[in-house]
C-alpha positions in Angstrom: -14.5 -4.0 -13.3 -17.4 -5.5 -15.6 -19.1 -8.6 -14.6 -20.0 -11.9 -17.4 -23.2 -10.5 -18.3 -22.3 -7.2 -18.2 -19.8 -7.9 -21.0 -22.2 -10.2 -22.8 -25.5 -7.7 -23.2 -22.7 -5.3 -24.8 -21.6 -7.6 -27.2 -25.0 -8.5 -28.3 -25.8 -4.7 -27.8 -23.2 -3.7 -30.1 -22.5 -6.5 -32.9 -23.6 -4.9 -36.0 -21.5 -2.4 -34.9 -18.3 -4.4 -34.2 -18.8 -7.3 -36.4 -21.2 -5.8 -39.7 -20.5 -8.6 -41.7 -21.4 -11.1 -39.7 -25.1 -11.7 -39.4 -26.0 -12.9 -35.7 -28.9 -15.7 -35.6 -29.3 -16.7 -31.8 -27.2 -16.1 -29.1 -27.8 -18.6 -25.5 -25.3 -17.6 -22.6 -24.4 -20.4 -19.4 -25.0 -23.5 -22.7 -24.8 -26.3 -20.6 -22.7 -29.4 -20.9 -23.4 -31.7 -23.6 -25.6 -29.1 -25.9 -22.8 -28.2 -27.7 -20.1 -30.7 -26.9 -19.2 -32.0 -23.3 -18.8 -28.6 -21.6 -20.1 -26.0 -20.2 -19.9 -22.6 -22.6 -19.9 -18.8 -21.3 -22.1 -17.8 -24.3 -23.0 -20.1 -27.9 -23.3 -17.8 -30.9 -25.2 -19.1 -33.9 -24.2 -16.8 -37.2 -24.7 -16.3 -40.4 -22.0 -15.0 -43.6 -23.2 -15.0 -46.9 -24.6 -18.8 -47.5 -22.3 -20.0 -44.5 -24.2 -20.8 -40.8 -21.4 -21.5 -38.4 -21.5 -22.0 -34.8 -18.9 -19.7 -32.2 -18.3 -21.4 -28.7 -17.5 -18.2 -26.6 -15.2 -18.1 -23.1 -16.1 -14.7 -21.5 -13.4 -13.0 -19.9 -13.2 -9.6 -17.6 -9.7 -9.4 -18.9 -7.8 -9.7 -22.2 -4.4 -9.9 -21.1 -2.4 -13.2 -21.6 -2.1 -13.8 -18.1 -6.3 -14.3 -17.7 -6.3 -16.0 -21.7 -4.4 -19.1 -21.7 -7.0 -20.7 -19.3 -10.0 -20.4 -21.7 -8.0 -20.5 -24.6 -6.2 -24.2 -23.7 -10.4 -25.1 -22.3 -11.2 -24.1 -25.6 -9.2 -25.9 -27.1 -10.0 -29.2 -25.9 -13.8 -28.6 -26.2 -14.0 -27.8 -29.8 -12.0 -31.5 -30.6 -14.3 -33.2 -33.2 -16.6 -31.0 -33.5 -17.6 -29.7 -36.9 -18.4 -25.8 -37.8 -17.4 -24.6 -34.4 -15.0 -22.2 -33.8 -13.7 -21.5 -30.1 -13.9 -17.7 -29.5 -12.8 -15.1 -26.8 -14.9 -12.1 -25.4 -13.8 -9.8 -23.0 -13.9 -6.1 -22.9 -10.4 -5.4 -24.3 -7.6 -8.3 -25.7 -4.2 -6.4 -25.7 -1.6 -6.2 -28.7 -0.3 -9.8 -26.5 -2.8 -11.1 -26.2 -4.4 -10.8 -29.5 -1.3 -12.9 -30.6 -1.2 -15.2 -28.6 -5.3 -15.8 -29.7 -3.6 -15.6 -33.4 -0.9 -18.5 -32.9 -3.2 -21.1 -31.2 -5.8 -20.7 -33.5 -8.6 -18.9 -31.5 -10.8 -16.3 -32.2 -11.5 -12.9 -30.3 -13.7 -10.2 -30.2 -13.2 -7.1 -27.8 -16.2 -4.6 -27.4 -13.4 -1.8 -28.7 -13.5 -3.2 -32.0 -10.6 -5.9 -32.2 -12.2 -8.8 -34.5 -10.8 -11.8 -35.3 -12.5 -14.9 -36.8 -11.5 -17.6 -39.1 -13.5 -20.7 -40.3 -14.2 -22.4 -43.7 -13.7 -19.5 -46.5 -13.9 -16.4 -43.8 -11.0 -14.9 -42.2 -12.3 -11.8 -40.5 -9.5 -9.9 -38.6 -9.9 -6.1 -36.9 -7.9 -4.1 -35.0 -9.8 -1.1 -33.9 -7.9 2.3 -32.9 -10.1 2.5 -30.2 -8.6 1.8 -26.6 -10.2 0.5 -23.9 -11.6 3.2 -21.5 -9.0 4.7 -18.3 -10.5 5.0 -14.7 -10.6 8.6 -13.4 -8.5 9.3 -10.6 -10.5 9.5 -7.5 -13.8 7.3 -9.3 -16.0 5.7 -6.7 -13.8 1.6 -7.0 -15.1 -1.2 -8.2 -15.6 -2.7 -4.8 -15.4 -6.2 -5.8 -11.8 -5.7 -8.0 -9.2 -7.7 -6.8 -7.4 -5.8 -4.6 -10.8 -3.6 -3.8 -11.8 -6.7 -2.5 -9.5 -7.0 0.2 -11.6 -4.7 2.4 -14.6 -6.6 1.7 -13.2 -10.1 3.1 -12.3 -8.3 6.1 -15.7 -7.4 7.3 -17.2 -10.8 5.9 -14.7 -12.7 7.6 -15.0 -10.6 11.0 -19.3 -9.9 10.5 -19.0 -8.6 14.2 -16.4 -6.4 14.6 -15.6 -2.2 14.0 -13.0 -1.0 12.5 -11.3 2.5 11.8 -10.1 2.8 8.7 -6.5 2.8 9.1 -7.1 -0.5 11.0 -8.9 -1.7 7.8 -6.0 -0.5 5.7 -3.8 -2.1 7.8 -6.2 -5.3 8.2 -6.5 -6.1 4.4 -3.2 -4.8 3.1 -4.6 -2.1 1.1 -3.2 1.7 0.9 -5.0 4.4 3.9 -6.9 5.4 0.5 -8.4 3.0 -0.9 -9.6 1.8 2.0 -11.2 5.3 2.5 -13.1 4.6 -0.5 -14.2 1.0 -0.5 -15.6 1.7 2.8 -17.5 5.0 1.7 -18.8 3.1 -1.4 -20.0 0.5 1.1 -21.6 2.6 3.2 -23.4 4.7 0.4 -24.8 1.8 -0.9 -26.3 0.7 2.7 -23.8 -2.2 3.4 -22.0 -0.5 6.2 -22.3 1.8 8.9 -19.9 5.1 9.5 -20.6 6.1 13.3 -18.3 8.3 14.7 -15.2 6.6 13.3 -16.0 3.3 13.6 -16.9 1.1 10.5 -19.7 -1.7 11.2 -21.0 -4.1 8.5 -25.0 -3.6 8.6 -26.2 -6.6 5.8 -23.3 -9.0 5.8 -25.6 -11.9 3.6 -26.4 -9.3 1.2 -23.1 -8.4 0.8 -22.1 -11.7 -0.1 -24.7 -12.1 -2.0 -24.2 -9.5 -4.4 -20.3 -10.7 -4.5 -21.2 -14.0 -5.1 -23.1 -12.9 -7.6 -19.9 -10.5 -9.4 -17.7 -13.2 -7.9 -15.6 -14.2 -11.6 -13.5 -17.6 -10.2 -12.0 -17.7 -14.3 -9.6 -14.6 -13.5 -7.5 -17.6 -11.3 -5.4 -19.9 -13.7 -5.3 -23.2 -13.8 -2.9 -25.4 -14.4 -4.8 -29.7 -14.6 -3.1 -32.6 -13.4 -3.1 -36.6 -12.8 -1.6 -37.9 -9.4 -0.7 -41.2 -8.4 -1.7 -41.3 -5.2 -5.5 -42.8 -5.4 -7.2 -41.1 -2.5 -7.3 -36.9 -0.3 -5.9 -37.8 2.8 -3.3 -39.6 1.1 -2.6 -36.3 -1.5 -3.2 -34.1 1.7 -0.7 -35.5 3.4 1.4 -35.3 0.3 1.1 -31.6 0.2 1.0 -30.6 3.7 4.9 -32.0 4.5 5.9 -30.4 0.7 5.0 -27.2 1.9 6.3 -27.4 5.2 10.0 -28.3 4.4 9.7 -25.8 0.9 7.9 -22.9 2.3 5.2 -23.4 0.0 1.6 -21.5 0.5 -1.1 -23.2 -0.1 -4.9 -23.7 0.6 -7.8 -26.4 -0.7 -10.1 -24.9 -2.1 -14.2 -25.9 -4.0 -14.7 -29.0 -2.5 -11.5 -30.6 -1.0 -11.7 -27.6 1.3 -15.6 -27.6 2.0 -14.8 -31.4 2.9 -12.3 -30.3 6.0 -14.9 -27.4 6.9 -18.6 -28.7 6.2 -18.5 -31.7 4.4 -21.4 -32.8 2.1 -21.1 -33.8 -1.4 -18.5 -36.5 -2.4 -16.0 -35.8 -4.9 -12.6 -36.6 -6.8 -11.5 -33.5 -8.3 -8.6 -31.5 -6.0 -8.6 -27.5 -5.8 -6.3 -25.7 -3.6 -4.5 -22.0 -4.3 -0.9 -21.6 -4.4 1.7 -19.6 -3.8 5.4 -20.5 -4.8 7.7 -23.0 -6.8 5.3 -24.2 -9.1 7.5 -26.0 -11.4 9.2 -27.9 -7.5 5.2 -28.3 -6.2 4.8 -30.2 -9.2 8.2 -32.0 -9.2 7.5 -33.0 -5.6 4.3 -34.7 -6.2 4.8 -36.5 -8.8 2.1 -34.6 -11.1 1.8 -35.8 -15.3 0.3 -33.3 -17.1 -2.5 -34.0 -18.9 -5.1 -32.6 -21.0 -8.2 -34.6 -20.1 -8.8 -37.0 -17.2 -6.7 -34.4 -14.5 -7.9 -34.4 -11.1 -5.6 -32.1 -9.3 -5.7 -28.5 -10.3 -3.5 -25.8 -9.0 -4.9 -22.2 -8.8 -2.7 -19.7 -9.2 -4.6 -17.1 -7.7 -5.9 -13.7 -9.0 -4.9 -11.9 -6.2 -3.5 -12.9 -2.7 -6.9 -12.0 -0.5 -7.7 -15.9 -1.1 -5.0 -16.4 1.9 -6.6 -14.1 3.9 -8.2 -15.7 7.0 -7.3 -19.1 6.0 -8.0 -21.9 8.4 -6.1 -24.7 9.7 -8.0 -28.0 10.0 -6.2 -31.8 10.6 -2.6 -29.6 10.2 -4.3 -28.5 6.3 -4.4 -24.9 4.9 -8.1 -24.7 4.1 -9.3 -21.3 2.3 -11.6 -19.1 4.6 -15.3 -19.9 4.8 -15.8 -16.5 2.4 -13.4 -17.7 -0.6 -15.3 -21.1 -0.1 -18.8 -20.1 -0.8 -17.2 -18.1 -3.7 -15.3 -20.4 -4.8 -18.2 -23.2 -4.5 -21.7 -21.4 -5.7 -20.8 -21.3 -9.3 -19.1 -24.5 -9.3 -21.2 -26.3 -12.1 -20.4 -30.3 -10.0 -22.9 -30.0 -7.3 -20.8 -26.6 -5.9 -24.2 -24.4 -5.0 -25.6 -27.3 -3.2 -22.3 -27.5 -0.8 -21.8 -23.6 -0.5 -25.2 -24.1 0.6 -24.8 -26.3 3.3 -21.4 -24.5 4.0 -23.4 -20.7 4.3 -25.8 -22.4 7.0 -23.3 -24.5 9.0 -20.2 -22.3 9.3 -21.1 -18.9 7.7 -24.1 -18.0 9.5 -25.8 -15.2 7.5 
């Protein structure tokens, strides 16, 4: 799976081919809050068409299916309210036909790396459909070890850094096929992160592997729904969620600062994030949550993969994501996430 950086570099490198009628004047990535509106953007492009100068604020996604676009579209629509000469755009390697329809209906632009483009502002309309298809993966090819299912094997290694594994044990523990467990383990061995010796597979460089995964990790793959809660404190909300989950059989795990506060507290926080698997509508009703466009502090994450629940911890009767998952979520989180991640790593992870 291509990283955000890879997608941005390819977009800028192919710009003249993808959007030949638009002159690219300047490109800035990871633009901080207050530079354009009130939030950080993955990419901001200053463009010109004839005498018209304009700004595109972009959310970069590695997958352009509707499942992954809903969050980006909601964030972009809220972010550009009251902003003049600014158009929100989704950038992805490939935006599917359903994803393109979703963007059209929401009034959000898109540019993908195969040549599908939709931009509309002032007197400008560019609506181009490309005949190119996304490249197919070759059977038997080296897997992307950071892809959602493949990364389940990484979780097993990083959460059990001193244990040796057979391929069969890796497959059973991670819940992936024997073939995929073998391919991921081989790819890790080829990169020097694990050692394969007499059928036993051991992790050699846990710190380096965690660093690399953190660099590649894309928290934006999770779908996020934000709500307002009448509970005024995290402990009170957490107790309500615990009781509801036990009563209704929901699987959940706190993450980001809420989760870290139960494992290695370091940063004060107001926003509560948790993964949840189950009936979301029942959860919303059971906790008396109210949807909001801005100002909500309760964030329900629909996980991009079941692996986020692997090795979840129980602390004070509450379910918390594993230390590996907490670190991955925190390290790029803008609100003092890196500080909390580093403290967690020092206190609990140890490599």
